[in-house]
C-alpha positions as CSV (number, residue, x, y, z in Angstrom):
1,D,-17.8,-24.1,15.2
2,K,-19.1,-27.4,16.7
3,N,-21.8,-27.4,14.0
4,L,-19.2,-27.0,11.3
5,T,-20.5,-23.5,10.5
6,F,-17.6,-21.2,9.1
7,Y,-17.4,-17.6,9.9
8,F,-15.5,-14.8,8.3
9,N,-15.0,-11.7,10.5
10,S,-17.6,-13.0,12.9
11,K,-20.3,-13.6,10.1
12,V,-21.4,-16.7,9.0
13,T,-20.0,-17.5,5.7
14,P,-20.5,-20.7,3.5
15,F,-17.2,-22.6,3.1
16,S,-17.7,-22.1,-0.9
17,Q,-17.3,-18.3,-0.1
18,L,-14.5,-18.4,2.4
19,E,-11.5,-18.5,-0.1
20,S,-12.7,-15.3,-2.1
21,K,-13.4,-13.5,1.0
22,I,-10.1,-14.1,2.3
23,V,-8.3,-13.2,-0.9
24,A,-10.2,-10.0,-1.1
25,A,-9.5,-9.1,2.5
26,L,-5.8,-9.8,2.3
27,K,-5.0,-8.6,-1.4
28,N,-3.2,-5.6,-0.2
29,S,-1.6,-6.9,3.0
30,E,2.2,-6.8,3.2
31,E,2.3,-9.7,5.6
32,P,-1.0,-11.6,4.9
33,C,-2.1,-13.8,7.8
34,V,-5.1,-15.9,8.4
35,S,-6.2,-16.4,11.9
36,I,-8.2,-19.6,12.5
37,E,-10.3,-19.9,15.6
38,A,-11.9,-23.4,16.1
39,E,-13.7,-25.0,18.9
40,K,-12.1,-28.3,20.5
41,S,-14.7,-30.3,19.0
42,V,-14.2,-29.2,15.2
43,P,-12.5,-32.1,13.3
44,I,-9.0,-31.4,12.5
45,E,-9.9,-32.0,8.9
46,Q,-12.1,-28.7,8.8
47,V,-9.3,-26.7,10.3
48,V,-7.0,-28.2,7.5
49,R,-9.4,-26.9,4.8
50,V,-9.0,-23.4,5.9
51,M,-5.2,-23.8,6.3
52,N,-4.9,-25.2,2.6
53,I,-6.6,-21.9,1.5
54,A,-3.8,-20.0,3.4
55,K,-1.1,-22.3,1.9
56,T,-2.4,-21.9,-1.6
57,Y,-1.8,-18.2,-1.6
58,G,1.3,-18.2,0.5
59,Y,-0.4,-16.7,3.5
60,K,0.7,-17.3,7.0
61,A,-1.9,-19.3,9.1
62,I,-2.3,-19.1,12.8
63,L,-4.4,-21.4,14.9
64,A,-6.1,-19.7,17.8
65,T,-7.2,-21.8,20.7
66,E,-9.3,-20.9,23.8
67,P,-7.6,-21.0,27.1
68,E,-8.0,-23.9,29.3
C-alpha cells in the first residue's frame, strides 16, 4: 500500500516473510500465479521486488490495478 506495507492474502506480512508464504501457498499448484495488487502511489521498485520472487520460481505474475 501507500505506506509500503506488504500483504499476503489480505494479512499484513513483512517483506522478509513474503517469499516463503508465496512458495508454500503455490507449492502444489499446476499453474502457479502471483496476483499483485498495488496502489498507484506505490513505487514501481516495490512492485518489482514481488515480481522478482515470482520470476525466481517460474511463477506467472499478474499486476492488478484499480479501475479509474
